[in-house]
C-alpha positions in Angstrom: -25.2 23.2 -3.2 -22.5 21.9 -5.6 -23.1 20.9 -9.2 -22.5 17.3 -10.2 -19.3 16.7 -12.2 -19.6 15.2 -15.7 -18.2 11.9 -14.2 -20.8 11.9 -11.4 -23.5 12.4 -14.1 -22.3 9.5 -16.1 -22.2 7.2 -13.0 -25.7 8.2 -12.0 -27.0 7.7 -15.5 -25.4 4.3 -15.8 -26.7 3.1 -12.4 -30.2 4.6 -12.4 -31.0 4.5 -16.1 -32.2 8.1 -15.9 -30.2 10.6 -18.0 -28.1 13.1 -15.9 -26.0 15.5 -17.9 -25.0 15.0 -21.5 -25.9 11.7 -23.3 -22.8 11.7 -25.4 -20.5 11.5 -22.4 -22.5 8.6 -20.9 -22.7 6.8 -24.3 -18.9 7.0 -24.7 -18.2 5.8 -21.2 -20.7 2.9 -21.6 -19.0 1.8 -24.8 -15.6 1.9 -23.0 -16.9 -0.2 -20.1 -18.5 -2.8 -22.4 -15.6 -2.8 -24.8 -17.9 -2.5 -27.8 -20.2 -0.2 -29.7 -23.6 0.4 -28.2 -26.7 1.1 -30.3 -29.0 3.5 -28.6 -31.9 1.1 -29.3 -30.3 -1.3 -26.8 -31.1 1.1 -24.0 -34.7 0.2 -24.4 -34.2 -3.3 -23.2 -34.6 -3.9 -19.4 -32.0 -6.7 -19.5 -29.5 -4.4 -21.0 -30.2 -1.7 -18.5 -29.6 -4.2 -15.7 -26.3 -5.1 -17.3 -25.4 -1.4 -17.4 -26.4 -1.0 -13.8 -24.0 -3.7 -12.7 -21.2 -1.9 -14.6 -21.8 1.3 -12.6 -22.7 -0.2 -9.2 -19.3 0.1 -7.5 -18.8 3.6 -8.8 -22.3 4.6 -7.6 -21.6 3.2 -4.2 -18.4 5.2 -3.9 -20.0 8.5 -4.9 -20.7 9.4 -1.2 -17.6 9.9 1.0 -17.6 7.9 4.2 
């Protein structure tokens, strides 16, 4: 079994809302994707989590090779 890469952990976290790997890496990537600072308290809002999920959906769907 292979370990997940940091990038895979970030994608899984963004899509599922469940932390995989280091929070700092996910937080930095999320801020880049949104183009703004993200307060950790925002992660407690279901609407915001859905917005995040949409940002990571394509990357999540491309994690598995065809």
